[in-house]
C-alpha positions as CSV (number, residue, x, y, z in Angstrom):
1,M,-46.8,-25.3,-2.0
2,M,-47.2,-22.7,0.9
3,K,-45.3,-24.5,3.4
4,R,-42.4,-24.7,0.9
5,V,-42.3,-21.0,0.4
6,A,-42.6,-20.4,4.1
7,K,-39.5,-22.9,4.7
8,G,-37.7,-21.3,1.9
9,L,-38.1,-17.8,3.3
10,V,-37.2,-18.7,6.9
11,L,-33.9,-20.5,5.5
12,I,-33.3,-17.4,3.4
13,I,-33.8,-15.0,6.4
14,S,-31.6,-17.3,8.7
15,V,-28.7,-17.4,6.1
16,V,-29.0,-13.5,6.0
17,I,-29.1,-13.1,9.9
18,I,-26.0,-15.4,10.0
19,V,-23.9,-13.8,7.5
20,V,-24.7,-10.1,8.8
21,G,-23.9,-11.5,12.4
22,A,-20.5,-13.0,11.3
23,I,-19.7,-9.6,9.3
24,F,-20.7,-7.5,12.6
25,I,-18.5,-10.0,14.7
26,F,-15.6,-9.7,12.3
27,N,-15.9,-5.9,12.1
28,Q,-15.9,-5.6,15.9
29,S,-12.5,-7.7,16.0
30,L,-10.8,-5.2,13.8
31,K,-11.6,-2.2,16.3
32,P,-8.8,-1.7,19.0
33,D,-9.9,-1.6,22.7
34,E,-9.5,1.8,24.1
35,D,-8.2,0.7,27.5
36,K,-5.4,-1.3,26.0
37,E,-4.5,1.7,23.9
38,E,-4.5,3.8,26.9
39,K,-2.3,1.2,28.8
40,V,0.2,0.9,26.1
41,K,0.6,4.8,26.1
42,V,1.1,4.4,29.9
43,E,3.6,2.0,29.6
44,A,5.4,3.5,26.8
45,K,5.5,7.0,28.8
46,K,7.5,4.8,31.7
47,Y,9.7,3.3,29.0
48,L,10.9,6.4,27.2
49,K,11.4,8.2,30.6
50,T,13.8,5.5,31.4
51,H,15.6,4.9,27.9
52,F,15.6,8.4,26.2
53,T,17.0,11.4,27.4
54,D,15.7,13.3,24.1
55,S,12.2,14.7,24.2
56,T,9.7,12.4,22.7
57,V,6.0,12.7,21.8
58,I,3.4,9.8,21.7
59,Y,1.1,10.8,18.7
60,D,-1.0,7.6,18.1
61,T,-1.3,3.9,18.8
62,L,-1.0,1.0,16.5
63,Y,-3.2,-2.0,16.8
64,D,-2.0,-5.4,15.2
65,N,-5.2,-7.2,14.7
66,M,-3.7,-9.5,12.4
67,G,-0.9,-11.0,14.1
68,N,1.9,-9.4,11.9
69,F,4.0,-7.9,14.9
70,P,5.3,-9.4,18.1
71,F,2.8,-7.1,19.9
72,E,-0.9,-6.5,20.1
73,Y,-0.6,-2.8,20.6
74,A,2.1,-0.2,20.3
75,A,2.6,3.4,21.0
76,K,3.7,5.5,18.0
77,V,6.5,8.0,19.1
78,T,8.5,10.8,17.6
79,N,12.0,11.7,18.7
80,E,11.4,15.4,18.5
81,K,15.3,16.2,18.1
82,D,15.8,14.3,14.9
83,Q,12.1,13.8,13.9
84,T,12.4,10.1,13.8
85,N,9.0,8.0,14.3
86,F,9.3,4.6,15.9
87,L,7.1,2.4,17.8
88,V,7.5,1.2,21.8
89,Y,5.6,-1.8,22.7
90,Y,5.3,-4.8,24.9
91,N,7.1,-7.9,23.1
92,D,4.6,-10.6,23.8
93,E,7.4,-13.2,22.9
94,L,10.3,-11.5,25.2
95,N,7.7,-10.3,27.9
96,E,9.3,-7.1,28.1
97,M,9.0,-3.4,26.5
98,E,11.1,-2.6,23.5
99,D,11.2,0.0,20.8
100,S,12.1,0.4,17.1
101,Y,13.9,3.6,17.2
102,V,17.3,2.5,16.0
103,S,16.1,0.6,13.3
104,S,13.5,3.3,12.0
105,K,16.4,5.9,12.3
106,W,18.9,3.6,10.2
107,E,16.0,2.8,7.7
108,S,15.4,6.8,7.2
109,Q,19.3,7.3,6.9
110,L,19.9,4.5,4.2
111,E,16.7,5.5,2.4
112,K,17.9,9.0,1.9
113,K,21.2,7.7,0.8
114,V,20.1,5.2,-1.8
115,R,17.1,7.2,-3.1
116,P,19.0,9.5,-5.6
117,Y,20.8,6.6,-7.1
118,V,17.8,4.3,-7.3
119,T,15.7,7.1,-8.7
120,Q,18.2,7.8,-11.4
121,K,18.7,3.9,-12.2
122,F,14.9,3.1,-12.3
123,N,13.3,6.2,-13.3
124,P,10.1,6.2,-12.7
125,L,10.5,4.7,-9.6
126,D,7.2,3.4,-8.0
127,E,8.3,2.6,-4.5
128,L,11.5,2.3,-2.4
129,V,11.3,0.6,1.0
130,V,14.3,0.1,3.4
131,F,13.8,-2.4,6.1
132,Y,15.8,-3.3,9.3
133,D,14.7,-5.6,11.9
134,A,13.2,-3.7,14.7
135,K,15.5,-5.6,17.1
136,V,18.7,-4.1,15.5
137,G,19.3,-1.7,18.4
138,K,18.8,-4.5,20.9
139,T,21.0,-6.7,18.9
140,Y,23.8,-4.4,18.9
141,N,23.2,-3.0,22.5
142,I,23.0,0.6,21.1
143,N,21.9,3.7,23.3
144,P,19.2,5.5,21.7
145,D,21.0,8.5,23.0
146,T,24.2,7.9,21.0
147,A,24.4,9.3,17.3
148,T,24.7,6.0,15.4
149,S,24.5,5.2,12.1
150,Y,23.8,2.1,10.0
151,K,27.5,2.6,8.6
152,D,28.8,1.7,12.0
153,Y,27.4,-1.9,12.3
154,N,27.4,-4.8,10.1
155,A,23.5,-5.1,10.2
156,S,21.9,-6.1,6.9
157,P,18.7,-4.1,5.7
158,S,16.3,-5.3,3.1
159,I,15.6,-3.0,0.5
160,T,12.6,-3.4,-2.1
161,I,12.4,-1.4,-5.1
162,S,9.0,-1.3,-7.0
163,I,9.3,0.3,-10.5
164,A,6.1,0.7,-12.9
165,R,6.4,-0.8,-16.3
166,K,3.9,-0.4,-19.1
167,P,3.4,-3.5,-21.3
168,K,1.0,-3.4,-24.1
169,K,-2.6,-3.1,-22.1
170,K,-2.3,-3.0,-18.5
171,M,0.3,-1.7,-15.7
172,Q,2.4,-4.3,-13.8
173,R,4.7,-4.0,-11.2
174,L,8.2,-5.4,-10.8
175,S,9.6,-5.8,-7.4
176,V,13.4,-6.1,-7.0
177,K,15.0,-7.1,-3.7
178,W,18.3,-6.1,-2.8
179,Y,20.1,-7.8,0.5
180,L,23.0,-6.0,1.3
181,S,25.6,-7.3,3.8
C-alpha cells in the first residue's frame, strides 16, 4: 500500500514538473531577443537613410513569434511629416529590407474617407479595418517621398466592418467584408 502511494506521488510530481517546464519553455519562446531587436533597428536606420528623405523616428520593434508575417523582427517607424506609422523589416522570403509605408499611408487615407459613411450606415459601429497588402508600394514602384494617394493606383484594399448586434440574450458580432476593385 505504501509503495503504491509513493509511486502515485512520484508520478504526480513528475507530471507537474513536466507541465511547469513546458509552460516555462513556451513563455520563453514568446519573449523577443534583445540582440535581434537591436539588429533590426540598426538595419532599419540604414534602410530609412537610403529610402526616405522625410524625417523618421524608430519608436519600437515588433516580434512575430507566431509566423504571421514574412519577418521575425520589424522596426516600428513614424514618418514625422505625415505622422504615418509603418514597419521596416528584413523580408525572409525575398532576402531584402522593405517597408510598409505606402500601405499604411493608404490605409489611413481610405479609412478617413469611408469612416463617416460607414458610421452613418452601420451605427453603432464596432470596428472598421482597412487593409492594403504591405507590398503595394513595391508592387507599384512608389517612391515614399512622392505624395501619392490610393486613388492614383488600381490597388484593391480589404475593408472589414464589424457591427454590434443585440439579439435576445448575448452580444454577437456581424462581420462584413467589402472587396473594392
